[in-house]
N, C-alpha and C positions, 0 to 999 in steps of 0.2 A: 760087743757095746749101744745102749740106747742112751742119746744123750735131746735132750731135750733143748731143743732155743731161743727164749726171746727176744721178739726183731719188736723195732716201733717206728723205721726212717730214720730214724737220728743220725745222727753223725757216728756211733761206735755198730753202727748196722751191721757192716762191712768187718767189719773185727768179733760182732757177736756170729756170723755167717763164718769166719775162716779160726774161727775156735774149735767150729759149732763137725764143721770139716775136718778140722784136723783128729778132731777128740775119737770122731766114731769110728776112724777106721774104714774098714769093709763093714761098723755096724749101721743103727736106724736114728738116722736123726728126725724129730720133728720142727719145724721152725713153727713158732705159735707166738700170732697178736694178736692180743688183746683187744676189740673193741672195747670202749666209752659202752655205758648204761645210754638206750633209746634216748630219743631227747624230744616230746612232741613240737611240731610243726606250731609253733604260735605265729601272727599274723606281726608281720614289717611294724617295728614301732605307727610309722607311723599313718597307719589304716592300710598297704598297700600285698597284693598277697604276701599269702603265709609262704615262712622259709623249706625249702625241698632238705629237712637235715640227711634225709634220706641219701640223697640224691647224693649231697657233700658230707660222707661217712665214708662211700660207695669210694667215693675219690679217690678220700684219701687212704683207704682200703688198699685198694691199687695202688697208689701212689710208696706205698711201705709193700708193696707186694714186688714192683717195684724198682724197686733198691735192697731186694734182697736180690733179685737176679735170680737167672736161671736155677733149676733147682741140680742137686748132684743126680746120680739115680737113686741112692739110699735115703730118700731127704722125701718129706712132703709138707705142707702147707697147709697149714688149720687157720683158721680167725675163729673166737671164743670174743664174746659178751660177755664184761663184763667186770670186779673190782680186778689190775693186772696181775700183782706179786701173786695173791689167792687163787686165780685162776689160772696161772703157773703154773703152780705147787699146787694145786689140785688134778690138772694135765698132768705133771709132772709120775703123780704119782698112781692114777689110771691106766696107763702105761708101760709104769714100772720104771722108769726111764733111774738109768746107775748116774748122771750129771746132767746140772743145768748147767745153762749157758745161758747167763746175764752179761748185758752193758752196764756204766756208771760215770755220771757226766760229772761223779768229784765235787762237787757240789759241798764236801762239809759237814758236819755233823747241825747249822746253824741253816744255813739254805732246803737241808734237810727235816728238819724244825717247819720251816714256813712248807717248805713245796711237800714233803710227802718223798719217800724214794722207794720205786718199784725191788731194787737193790736186796736194799737192808731189813720191808718188806717177805720176797723170797727165800732172804738169808737166816731170818728170823725164827720165818714158817717153816723149812725143809725139812725130809727127817733125812734127807739126803743128802750124796759132794752139791758143793754151787761155786761153780767159775765164776769170779767178775771181772771180764776184759773192759776194760778203756783202752779211749777211737785210740 
């Protein structure tokens, strides 16, 4: 079995990791972290030096992988830039995954309407099984 698990360093990351490991058994696991699109480094509002967004993004990426922890032997870590939901679905297609594991913060319909929802987007765009994990 090939499992693609979307991780983001939030409170449900450990639950996603645990579920992916459980379902993959002797198969492959692809832990996927999707970074936001590149942000151009504008100067500070007070005319100070430019903000180093690349450094900030690298630090956040490192923090996400630290939260994931040590990967099992049958797993790999993948960092991709893009829109989270569509990027995870596209990656799952590219490796012919049997299952996508994703976390859900459980905001509900109104919260998802205002804030968007990666899990909602993955469920509606995926052409394969999706497991939504709660913390």
